[in-house]
C-alpha positions in Angstrom: 105.1 150.4 125.4 107.5 150.7 122.7 110.8 152.7 123.2 112.7 154.1 120.8 116.7 153.5 120.6 119.9 153.4 119.0 121.1 150.0 117.9 123.9 148.1 119.2 127.2 148.0 117.9 126.5 144.8 115.6 122.9 145.5 115.5 119.6 143.9 116.2 119.0 140.0 115.0 115.7 139.1 114.0 113.8 135.8 112.9 112.5 138.0 109.3 115.2 139.9 107.7 118.4 139.3 109.9 120.5 142.4 111.1 119.1 145.3 111.5 120.9 148.6 112.3 120.5 152.6 113.2 117.4 154.1 114.4 114.5 151.5 115.9 111.2 150.9 117.9 111.3 148.3 120.2 107.6 146.8 121.5 107.5 143.5 123.6 104.3 141.8 122.5 102.1 139.5 124.9 100.6 136.1 123.2 97.6 134.4 124.4 99.8 131.3 125.9 101.6 133.5 128.1 104.8 134.2 126.0 106.1 138.0 126.1 108.2 138.2 122.3 110.3 141.6 122.1 109.6 142.9 118.1 111.5 146.0 116.3 111.0 147.9 113.6 112.7 150.8 111.9 111.7 154.2 113.7 108.6 155.6 111.4 108.4 151.9 109.6 105.5 150.0 109.4 106.8 146.9 109.5 107.5 144.7 112.7 110.7 142.1 113.5 111.1 139.5 115.7 114.3 140.0 117.7 115.9 136.8 117.4 115.7 134.8 120.8 113.8 137.8 122.6 110.9 135.8 124.3 110.2 135.4 128.1 107.4 132.5 128.9 105.1 133.8 132.1 103.4 131.0 133.7 100.0 133.3 133.7 99.6 135.6 130.9 97.1 137.4 132.6 99.3 138.4 135.5 100.5 141.9 134.7 102.8 142.3 137.1 105.0 139.3 135.6 104.0 140.3 132.4 105.5 143.6 132.9 108.6 142.0 134.3 109.7 140.2 131.4 108.8 143.2 128.8 111.0 145.2 131.1 113.5 142.5 131.5 113.6 142.1 127.5 113.8 145.6 126.9 116.7 145.9 129.3 118.7 143.7 126.8 118.9 147.2 124.5 118.9 149.8 126.7 121.2 150.8 129.2 
């Protein structure tokens, strides 16, 4: 699931390149350990960046409902 957004005032802080601004695509990714991490890219670009501090650990990565809730919670930080 990806969402296209315009970065909020001040941009979106990433671990790799600092603040990014403008039209972005956001995507939650689930790791094998159950950590849901939000990634961002400039809309239409190939490179993805990890959004700083945007991680939620779910107890069971096989629990699709919990993973979906975590992904929605992360996306809600940037989508009104």
